C-alpha positions in Angstrom: 0.0 0.0 0.0 1.3 3.4 -0.9 -0.1 6.8 0.2 1.3 9.8 -1.6 0.7 13.0 -3.5 -0.4 13.0 -7.1 -1.1 16.0 -9.3 -4.8 16.8 -9.8 -6.4 20.0 -10.9 -3.9 22.7 -11.3 -0.9 22.5 -9.0 -3.0 21.2 -6.1 -1.5 17.9 -5.0 -4.3 15.4 -4.4 -3.9 12.8 -1.8 -4.4 9.3 -3.1 -4.2 5.8 -1.7 -2.8 3.2 -4.1 -3.6 -0.4 -3.1 -1.7 -3.2 -4.8 -3.7 -6.4 -4.6 -2.4 -9.9 -5.4 -5.0 -12.2 -6.7 -4.9 -15.1 -9.0 -7.9 -13.8 -10.9 -6.6 -10.2 -11.3 -2.7 -10.3 -11.3 -1.0 -6.9 -11.1 -4.2 -4.9 -10.4 -3.7 -1.5 -8.9 -6.5 0.4 -7.3 -6.4 4.2 -6.9 -8.5 5.6 -4.2 -8.9 9.5 -4.2 -8.9 11.5 -1.0 -12.5 12.0 0.1 -12.1 15.8 0.3 -10.6 16.0 -3.2 -13.5 13.9 -4.6 -16.0 16.1 -2.8 -14.3 19.2 -4.2 -14.9 17.9 -7.7 -18.6 17.6 -6.8 -18.6 21.2 -5.7 -17.1 22.1 -9.1 -19.8 20.1 -11.0 -22.6 21.4 -8.7 -25.5 19.4 -10.3 -28.5 18.5 -8.2 -27.2 15.0 -7.7 -23.8 16.4 -6.6 -25.4 18.7 -4.0 -27.4 15.7 -2.6 -24.2 13.6 -2.5 -22.3 16.5 -0.8 -25.0 17.1 1.8 -25.1 13.4 2.7 -21.3 13.2 3.0 -21.0 16.3 5.1 -23.8 15.2 7.5 -22.0 11.8 7.8 -18.7 13.7 8.5 -16.9 12.0 5.6 -15.1 15.2 4.5 -14.4 18.7 5.7 -15.6 22.0 4.1 -12.5 23.7 5.5 -10.2 21.1 3.9 -12.0 21.5 0.6 -11.7 25.3 0.7 -7.9 25.3 1.3 -6.8 24.5 -2.4 -9.2 27.0 -4.0 -6.6 29.7 -4.5 -4.6 27.2 -6.7 -7.5 25.9 -8.8 -7.2 26.3 -12.6 -9.2 28.8 -14.6 -11.5 26.2 -16.0 -13.3 25.8 -12.7 -15.7 28.4 -11.2 -14.1 31.5 -9.7 -12.9 31.2 -6.1 -15.8 33.5 -4.8 -18.4 31.2 -6.4 -16.7 28.1 -4.9 -16.7 29.7 -1.5 -20.4 30.6 -1.9 -21.1 27.0 -2.7 -19.2 25.8 0.4 -21.0 28.3 2.6 -24.3 27.2 1.1 -23.4 23.6 2.0 -22.5 24.6 5.5 -25.9 26.3 5.9 -27.8 23.4 4.4 -26.1 21.0 6.8 -26.7 23.2 9.8 -23.0 23.8 10.3 -21.4 27.0 11.5 -19.1 27.8 8.6 -15.5 28.4 9.5 -14.8 29.2 5.9 -13.5 32.7 5.3 -13.1 34.2 1.9 
């Protein structure tokens, strides 16, 4: 098992877990598991109804952190929504989930 940084959107290093499984049925299979906060941030970028539902469920279950998701926003590439819009979305999620937002713009 290896845990290490990989490059994702822009220069933000994503955290991934790489699992190497030995199996007679699947020799040499490598599984890449993205960090939950990075996966959630991609859902904030997409911002479809199903993404908002997924995010609310994950936040309520404490699977990821709004503050951790906000940290890389200053390094996000131009193809994603502007930082102000991303912060607005995170603040909306905090309100939807009954959290006192610690996020500051």
